[in-house]
N, C-alpha and C positions, 0 to 999 in steps of 0.2 A: 312034132310040135302041134298042139291044138290051135286051130285058127280062132282067135278071140272073137266072141260075139257080144259079150256083155262088158260094158265099160263103166268105170267110176271116174268122174272128173271133179276134183276139188276145185271150187271157184272162189275167187277173191275179186276185188275191184280192178285187178291188173288186166291189161289187154291180152297178155299171154294166156291167162286162164280162159278167157273167152275164145281165144283162137283154138285152144284145146277142145272146147265144147264143139266148135264148128267141125273140127277134124273128127272127133268122136262121132258126131251126128252123121257125117258123110260115110264113115266106115260102117257104122251100125246099119245105116240104110242099105248099103250095098250087101251086107251080110244078113239082113233081116234080123238084126240084133237089138239090144236095148242099151240105153244110156241112163245112168243115174248121176245126178250132180249133187254135191254136198258142199255146204258152206259151214265152216266151223267157227264158232264164236269162242275165242280163248278167254276163259274166266281166270282172273288172277287168284292166287292162293288166299288172298285176304278176304275173298267173298265166298259164300257157299256155292257149290257147283250149279245149283238150280236157281241162282239169283236171277231176279227179273232184270233183264238187260234190254229194255224196250227199243232204244235207239239202234243198238246193234242188230236186234232181231228185225227191225224194219228195213235196215240196210241189207241184211241177208236175204229177206224176202224179195226185195227189189232185184238183187243179183240173180236169184233163182228165176224170177220172171224174165229177166234179160236173157239168161241162159236158155230157158225154154223157147223163147222167141228165136234165138239163133239156131237152135236145133230144128225148130219147125221149118226155118228157111232151108235147112239142109235136107228136109223131108223126113225127119225123125222126131218122134215124141220122146220126151225125157221125163223122169221122175225126180223131183227136187226134194232135198231134205236139209233142214237146219239143225245143227247139233251144237250143244254147249259142252266144252271139255277143257281140261287144264292145258293139254298140248294138242295142237292140230294134227301133228304127225301120227300120234297114237290113235286119234279118233278116225283118221282116214284109213289106216290099216284095219281097225276094227270094223268100220263100215263096209270095207271091201270084203272082209271075211263074212260078215253077217249077210251080205247080199249075194255072196258066191260069185263075184264078178271074175271074168277071165283076165282083165287088165285094168290098171289104173293109168290114166293119161294125165300127166302133170304139165301145165303150162308154166314156163319159167322165163322171166324177163332176163335180159343180159345185164348183169351187175358186175362192175369191176371195182372191188374194194381192195385196198392195200396191195395194189399191183397185180392181183390175180383174180380169175373168175371164181365167183362164189355161188353155190346153189342155195344155201341157207339150211337151217336146222330141220325144218319141216320136210323138205325134199330129201335131205340126207336120211332122216328117220324112215321115211317111206321106202327109199331105195334099200335100206338095210333090213327092214322088217316085214315088208309085204310078202305074202305067200304066193301071190299071183304075179303075172308079168307087170312091169312098170315101164311105161313109155314116157320119155321126157321130151316135150316139144319146146325147144328154146327159140325165143323170138330172135329175129335177125338183129344184128347190132344197129343197123340204120333205124329199124322200127322202134327199138327201145329208146334211142336218143330223141325220137319225135315226141315221146310221151313224158319226157322229163320236165 
């Protein structure tokens, strides 16, 4: 197995995705690697894919700056990208392929719906379709309840 050096971390406003950024930053620093973060703005089918979504873009840029600051704390620089797409999962897989990363690190909160643990459609799509390694970092149950 190849030791991953380049990582893609999809980010949202969830604490779990920011935890994934910190983990990726620490690993990349130790391996003299790189971290890319991507925030995907999902565009509904009723709008053109290149629609101006200023509020969402501002929020995405803020998340990228927050992720950059977290990675710097870990001693690693990151490159952030904002992407508009119909489906976040497909955009994440495409971004990973375009950048040639060794692994995608997904931060997942603990959600219990209908009596069982759920990862959601985006995480499921990435797990099924990514050509690189996929690491899932699930927040502890206690940490996820603190943020509800």
